[in-house]
C-alpha positions as CSV (number, residue, x, y, z in Angstrom):
1,M,-12.5,16.7,-8.5
2,T,-13.3,16.8,-4.8
3,I,-14.6,13.3,-4.3
4,L,-12.8,13.1,-0.9
5,K,-13.7,16.6,0.2
6,D,-13.2,17.0,4.0
7,K,-12.4,13.3,4.4
8,V,-9.5,12.5,6.8
9,I,-7.1,9.8,5.7
10,L,-4.3,8.2,7.6
11,L,-1.8,7.1,5.0
12,T,1.2,5.0,5.9
13,G,4.3,4.9,3.7
14,G,3.1,8.1,2.1
15,T,6.3,10.0,1.4
16,A,7.6,8.0,-1.6
17,G,6.6,5.8,-4.5
18,I,2.9,4.7,-4.7
19,G,2.2,6.2,-1.3
20,Y,3.4,9.7,-2.3
21,E,1.3,9.5,-5.6
22,C,-1.7,8.6,-3.4
23,A,-1.1,11.5,-1.1
24,K,-1.0,13.9,-4.0
25,A,-4.2,12.4,-5.4
26,Y,-6.0,12.5,-2.1
27,E,-5.0,16.1,-1.5
28,K,-6.2,17.1,-4.9
29,A,-9.5,15.3,-4.2
30,G,-10.1,17.5,-1.1
31,A,-8.9,15.2,1.7
32,C,-7.0,16.0,4.8
33,I,-4.1,13.5,5.2
34,S,-1.9,12.3,8.0
35,I,1.2,11.0,6.1
36,L,3.3,8.5,8.0
37,S,6.9,7.5,7.4
38,D,9.7,6.1,9.5
39,S,12.2,8.3,7.7
40,E,12.7,11.9,8.8
41,E,14.7,12.5,5.6
42,S,11.8,11.2,3.4
43,I,9.3,13.4,5.3
44,T,11.5,16.4,4.8
45,E,11.7,15.8,1.1
46,A,8.0,15.1,0.7
47,A,7.1,18.2,2.6
48,K,9.0,20.4,0.2
49,K,6.6,19.3,-2.6
50,L,3.4,18.6,-0.7
51,S,2.3,20.7,2.2
52,G,-0.5,22.9,3.6
53,D,-3.2,23.0,6.2
54,R,-4.7,19.7,5.0
55,I,-1.3,17.8,5.2
56,H,0.2,16.6,8.4
57,Y,3.4,14.5,8.6
58,I,4.1,12.0,11.4
59,K,7.3,10.0,11.9
60,A,6.2,6.5,12.8
61,D,7.2,2.9,12.2
62,V,4.2,0.8,11.5
63,A,5.9,-2.2,13.0
64,V,6.1,-0.4,16.4
65,E,2.7,-0.6,18.2
66,Q,3.4,2.5,20.3
67,D,4.2,4.6,17.2
68,M,0.9,3.6,15.6
69,E,-1.2,4.3,18.7
70,K,0.4,7.8,18.9
71,A,-0.1,8.4,15.2
72,V,-3.8,7.7,15.4
73,R,-4.2,9.9,18.5
74,E,-2.2,12.7,16.8
75,T,-4.3,12.4,13.6
76,I,-7.6,12.7,15.6
77,S,-6.1,15.6,17.6
78,R,-5.2,17.5,14.4
79,F,-8.3,16.7,12.2
80,E,-10.9,15.5,14.8
81,R,-11.8,12.3,13.0
82,I,-10.5,9.5,10.7
83,D,-12.6,8.5,7.7
84,A,-10.1,6.1,6.1
85,V,-6.9,4.3,6.7
86,H,-4.7,3.4,3.8
87,N,-2.1,0.8,4.8
88,N,0.5,1.4,2.1
89,A,3.8,1.0,4.0
90,G,5.8,-2.0,3.0
91,I,9.2,-3.4,2.4
92,S,10.4,-5.9,-0.1
93,N,13.9,-7.0,1.0
94,P,15.3,-9.5,0.8
95,S,15.0,-10.9,-2.7
96,K,15.9,-14.4,-1.8
97,S,14.6,-17.9,-1.9
98,L,12.9,-19.1,1.3
99,D,15.9,-21.2,2.5
100,E,18.3,-18.3,2.1
101,T,16.0,-15.9,4.0
102,T,17.2,-15.3,7.6
103,S,14.8,-15.4,10.6
104,G,15.4,-11.7,11.2
105,E,14.6,-10.9,7.6
106,W,11.4,-12.9,7.7
107,D,10.3,-11.2,11.0
108,R,11.0,-7.8,9.7
109,L,9.0,-8.4,6.5
110,F,6.0,-9.7,8.5
111,N,6.3,-7.0,11.2
112,V,6.1,-4.2,8.6
113,N,3.9,-5.6,5.9
114,V,1.4,-7.5,7.9
115,K,1.6,-6.6,11.6
116,G,1.6,-2.9,10.6
117,I,-1.9,-3.4,9.3
118,Y,-2.9,-5.0,12.6
119,H,-1.5,-2.0,14.5
120,S,-3.3,0.6,12.5
121,T,-6.6,-1.3,12.5
122,R,-6.5,-1.9,16.2
123,Y,-6.0,1.8,17.1
124,A,-8.0,3.4,14.3
125,L,-11.1,1.2,14.4
126,P,-13.0,3.1,17.1
127,A,-12.7,6.3,15.0
128,L,-13.7,4.4,11.8
129,K,-16.8,3.0,13.6
130,I,-17.9,6.6,14.3
131,T,-17.4,7.7,10.6
132,R,-18.4,4.4,9.1
133,G,-15.2,4.8,7.2
134,N,-13.1,2.4,5.3
135,I,-9.7,0.6,5.2
136,L,-7.5,0.2,2.1
137,N,-4.5,-2.2,2.0
138,T,-1.7,-2.1,-0.6
139,T,-0.9,-5.7,-1.5
140,S,0.7,-7.1,-4.7
141,L,-0.1,-9.4,-7.6
142,V,2.6,-11.7,-6.2
143,G,0.3,-12.5,-3.2
144,E,-1.8,-14.4,-5.7
145,I,0.6,-15.8,-8.2
146,G,3.9,-15.9,-6.3
147,Q,7.3,-14.8,-7.5
148,E,10.7,-16.5,-7.8
149,I,13.4,-15.6,-5.2
150,H,10.8,-13.6,-3.3
151,A,9.0,-16.2,-1.2
152,A,8.9,-14.3,2.1
153,Y,7.6,-11.1,0.5
154,S,5.0,-13.0,-1.5
155,A,3.9,-14.7,1.7
156,T,3.3,-11.3,3.3
157,K,1.1,-10.2,0.4
158,G,-0.8,-13.4,0.4
159,A,-1.5,-12.9,4.1
160,I,-2.7,-9.3,3.4
161,N,-5.1,-10.7,0.8
162,A,-6.6,-13.1,3.2
163,M,-6.7,-10.6,6.0
164,T,-8.4,-8.0,3.8
165,K,-11.3,-10.4,3.1
166,S,-11.6,-11.4,6.8
167,M,-11.5,-7.8,7.9
168,A,-14.3,-7.0,5.4
169,L,-16.5,-9.6,7.0
170,D,-15.7,-8.6,10.5
171,Y,-16.4,-4.9,10.1
172,A,-19.2,-4.8,7.6
173,S,-21.8,-4.6,10.4
174,F,-20.2,-1.2,11.3
175,G,-20.6,0.1,7.8
176,I,-16.8,-0.1,7.3
177,R,-15.5,-1.3,3.9
178,V,-12.2,-3.0,3.6
179,N,-10.4,-3.5,0.3
180,A,-7.0,-3.9,-1.2
181,V,-5.2,-2.7,-4.3
182,A,-2.8,-5.2,-6.0
183,P,-0.3,-3.7,-8.4
184,A,2.2,-5.7,-10.5
185,G,5.3,-3.8,-11.6
186,V,5.3,-0.1,-10.7
187,W,8.3,2.1,-11.0
188,T,9.1,3.1,-7.5
189,P,12.3,3.4,-5.4
190,M,11.5,0.0,-3.9
191,L,11.1,-1.6,-7.3
192,R,14.4,-0.1,-8.5
193,D,16.1,-1.6,-5.4
194,W,14.6,-4.9,-6.1
195,S,15.7,-4.7,-9.7
196,N,19.3,-4.3,-8.6
197,Q,19.1,-7.4,-6.5
198,Q,18.2,-9.7,-9.4
199,P,20.6,-12.0,-11.1
200,H,20.5,-10.0,-14.4
201,P,19.6,-6.4,-13.5
202,S,20.2,-5.1,-17.0
203,E,17.3,-7.2,-18.3
204,I,14.7,-6.2,-15.7
205,E,13.3,-3.2,-17.5
206,Q,12.6,-5.3,-20.6
207,Y,11.2,-8.0,-18.3
208,L,8.8,-5.6,-16.6
209,T,7.7,-4.3,-20.0
210,E,7.1,-7.8,-21.3
211,I,5.0,-9.0,-18.4
212,H,2.4,-6.2,-18.9
213,P,0.2,-6.8,-21.9
214,L,-0.6,-3.1,-22.0
215,G,3.0,-2.7,-23.1
216,Y,4.8,-0.8,-20.3
217,C,5.6,-0.7,-16.6
218,P,3.7,2.3,-15.1
219,E,4.4,4.9,-12.6
220,G,2.6,5.1,-9.3
221,D,-0.1,7.4,-10.4
222,V,-2.1,4.6,-12.0
223,V,-2.4,2.9,-8.6
224,A,-3.3,6.2,-7.0
225,D,-6.3,6.6,-9.3
226,A,-7.5,3.1,-8.3
227,C,-7.0,3.9,-4.6
228,L,-8.9,7.1,-5.0
229,F,-11.9,5.2,-6.4
230,L,-11.8,2.6,-3.6
231,L,-11.7,5.2,-0.8
232,S,-14.5,7.3,-2.4
233,D,-18.2,6.9,-2.2
234,M,-18.1,5.7,-5.8
235,A,-17.0,2.3,-4.3
236,R,-19.7,2.5,-1.5
237,F,-20.9,-1.1,-2.3
238,V,-17.4,-2.6,-2.8
239,T,-15.8,-4.5,0.1
240,G,-13.5,-7.5,0.4
241,C,-12.1,-6.7,-3.1
242,I,-8.5,-7.4,-4.1
243,L,-8.4,-5.0,-7.1
244,P,-5.6,-5.8,-9.6
245,V,-4.0,-2.7,-11.1
246,S,-1.7,-4.9,-13.2
247,G,-2.1,-4.0,-16.8
248,G,-3.0,-7.7,-17.2
249,A,0.4,-8.8,-15.8
250,E,-1.2,-12.0,-14.4
251,L,-1.6,-13.0,-18.1
252,G,1.7,-11.4,-19.1
253,Y,3.8,-13.5,-16.8
254,R,2.6,-16.6,-18.7
255,K,3.3,-14.8,-22.0
256,F,6.8,-13.9,-21.0
257,L,7.6,-17.4,-19.8
258,N,6.2,-18.9,-22.9
259,N,8.3,-16.7,-25.1
260,K,11.4,-17.9,-23.1
261,L,10.6,-21.6,-23.6
């Protein structure tokens, strides 16, 4: 399958979890990929498993404007164009109620999860106008339905949902599509960290199984397949879409809570 043949994708947060699964899927589909991470260790580990002429790693923090300006320039220098930006980088800490969240924690969440998209869009947009490319944001089901002891994180994802729709309207005249993918539970290092922060960590695996009507909490490859579709020409008439890849979890949350009552 080469539905992304010769497309150039700038992928943030692409060395672990959902991002790494996306990188593998994009490479298999024929794309050239600039993979960004703020962790040199993570880049080193990813490069051991995924490398080649069509893969380029860049150490960059999406929250730092200068890093993203440089990453865009470096991507164009290496591959001569940008066809798509996948804003996947994100953090979830802290797992706290709003009143317990510090100002610094709040700012860090918004700087990475939301402002990171602002940075990549601002600097990649001229290249995307040339290619009539597209933008894909990784959001979360909690941006729509909320989540207990995770108010700040949920707020960032709600912001991404609204921003995705506004961006779709702003850039449609340039032929640029803007969409988002919204997973529920997905087994990633970030989810495992979150699990350990919960009041009853030993119950989390059962909880994550219960909330998905399809009967399991998936790995990141299920999200990568949806992202592959949204970045490809198969989704050429799709824009402003927040696509749930949730196994019906928005229904399952209610099922789980009802079983507990």
